[in-house]
N, C-alpha and C positions, 0 to 999 in steps of 0.2 A: 452877366459874368462878373460885374463889379461887386456883386453881393458875396462872392466867394473869397476874393482877396482884394487887398488894398493896392491899387496901381502905384501910388506914391511909394509905398513900402518896397514893392518889388523893384521899382526904379532905383531906389537907394541901395538895395542889395546888389543890383547889377553894377551900379556906379562904383561902389566900394570894391567889388571884385575886379572891375576894369582898372581902377587906380592902382591896386596892388599888382596886377599883371604888368601894367606899364612901368611901375617902380622897379620890379624885378627885371624887366627887359632892359631898362636903363642901366641898372647895376651890372647886368651881364655884358652889355655892349661896352661899358667903360672898363670892363675886366676887374671890377671890384669884388666879384664873387665867382665861384667856380660854376661851371655849367650844371653839374648835377644838383647843387643846392638851389640854384636859380630855377631850374626846371621843376624841382620838388615844390618850391614855393609857388610857382606859376600854376602847377597842377592843383595845389590846395586852394589858391585864389580863384580858380575856375570852378571848383566843386562847391565852394562855400556858398555862393548865391543860391544855387539849386537846393542845397540842404536847408538854408534859411527860409526859402520860399515854401518848401514842403512843411517845415515846422510852423510857419506863419499861417498857412492855409488850414492846417489841422488845429491851429490855436493851442499849441502845446508849449508848456514852460520847459525850457532846457534844464533848469536847475531841478525841477520836480522829477524829470525823467532820469537825471544823473543820480539822484539820491533814492530812487524807488527800489533799487536792488533787484528788479525783475529784468529778465532778458527778453525784451520785446523789440519790435522794429522801431518803435519810437525811441527807446533807449539807445539803440544802435545809431539812429540818426543824430541823437543828441551828442553821443560820443564822437561821431563823425564831424559835427560842427565844432566841437572843442578841439579836436586834433587838427582840423584844417585851419582853424583860427590861430592856433599855436604855430603851425608851420608857416602860414603866410605872413605872420607878424614878426616872429622871432628871428627868422633868417635875415630879412633886411635890417632888423634892429641889431643883430650880431655884426653884420657887415658895417653898419654905421658906427657902432662902438669900436670895432677894430680899427676903422679908418681914423676915428677921433683920437684914439690912443697913439696910433702911428704918427699922425700929424703933430700931436702935442710933444711926442718925443723928438721929432725932427726940429720942431720950433724951439725946444729948450736947449738944444745943442749949440 
């Protein structure tokens, strides 16, 4: 079974997904983000490892699939990876930047 996929790569995909899930749960518990945004980001972080594992097993280049212009399952998976990556990273980044601006405004007063 090791010939089909790299176990270390799969472990890293799962670790990154788990870290983003935990980050969003912390932001949700601390009430830094709204529940709908946190749950959207958690959903994206839970789908991301599966999409990356599928693309890794098929040995597909995400950039090649995005620029091919064809409507195939591989292109849909590549767009899914991009969308889930954007959602799982930009929501916590937006929360962090919002908190950073808020704290800097409070500190300057």
